[in-house]
C-alpha positions in Angstrom: -16.3 -33.7 -20.8 -19.5 -35.3 -21.5 -19.7 -38.6 -23.7 -23.2 -39.2 -25.6 -22.6 -42.7 -27.3 -19.1 -42.8 -28.9 -19.0 -39.1 -29.2 -17.0 -36.9 -26.3 -18.5 -33.2 -26.3 -16.5 -30.4 -24.3 -19.2 -28.7 -22.4 -19.6 -25.1 -21.6 -18.7 -24.6 -17.8 -22.3 -23.6 -16.7 -23.6 -26.9 -18.0 -22.8 -30.0 -15.8 -22.2 -33.7 -17.4 -25.6 -35.0 -15.5 -27.6 -32.3 -17.2 -26.8 -33.6 -20.4 -27.8 -37.3 -19.2 -31.2 -35.8 -17.9 -31.7 -34.2 -21.0 -31.3 -37.5 -23.1 -33.3 -39.2 -20.6 -36.0 -36.6 -20.9 -35.7 -36.8 -24.7 -35.9 -40.7 -24.8 -39.0 -41.0 -22.4 -41.0 -38.4 -24.1 -40.2 -40.1 -27.4 -38.7 -37.1 -29.1 -35.7 -38.9 -29.9 -37.7 -41.1 -32.3 -39.5 -38.1 -34.0 -36.3 -36.4 -34.6 -35.7 -39.0 -37.0 -32.5 -41.0 -37.8 -29.0 -39.5 -38.7 -28.1 -39.5 -42.4 -24.5 -39.5 -43.7 -24.8 -37.1 -46.7 -21.5 -38.8 -48.8 -23.9 -42.2 -48.6 -26.9 -40.8 -49.8 -25.5 -38.9 -52.7 -22.1 -39.2 -52.9 -18.8 -37.6 -52.1 -18.9 -34.9 -54.7 -22.6 -34.2 -54.2 -22.0 -33.9 -50.6 -19.4 -31.4 -51.0 -21.2 -29.4 -53.7 -24.2 -29.2 -51.1 -22.0 -28.0 -48.3 -20.5 -25.0 -50.6 -23.8 -24.4 -52.0 -25.1 -24.2 -48.3 -22.1 -21.9 -47.5 -22.7 -19.6 -50.1 -26.2 -19.1 -49.6 -25.4 -18.3 -45.8 -23.0 -15.7 -47.0 -25.1 -13.9 -49.5 -28.2 -14.2 -47.0 -26.0 -12.7 -44.1 -24.3 -10.1 -46.3 -27.8 -8.8 -47.3 -28.9 -9.0 -43.7 -26.1 -6.6 -42.6 -26.6 -4.0 -45.3 -30.4 -4.0 -45.0 -30.4 -4.5 -41.0 -33.4 -6.4 -41.3 -34.3 -9.9 -39.5 -37.1 -11.9 -41.4 -39.9 -9.2 -41.5 -39.2 -7.1 -38.6 -36.9 -4.1 -39.1 -34.2 -3.6 -36.6 
């Protein structure tokens, strides 16, 4: 179990707690954390109804694209 800030994350057995700390340290030292931007709580930005509609629309789009991909057996421009 790794703890990042106030969030506890269950890690796969291949990842050790120290690896998470080293990765975060690397991101902070390389200034990648700042470049990622800040956290955004969707309901604060667009309200609860808008956030739910956006999530539902994203799920529907994901479903339609994955169903199309399964039928075509095509990933991007390359055929598999």
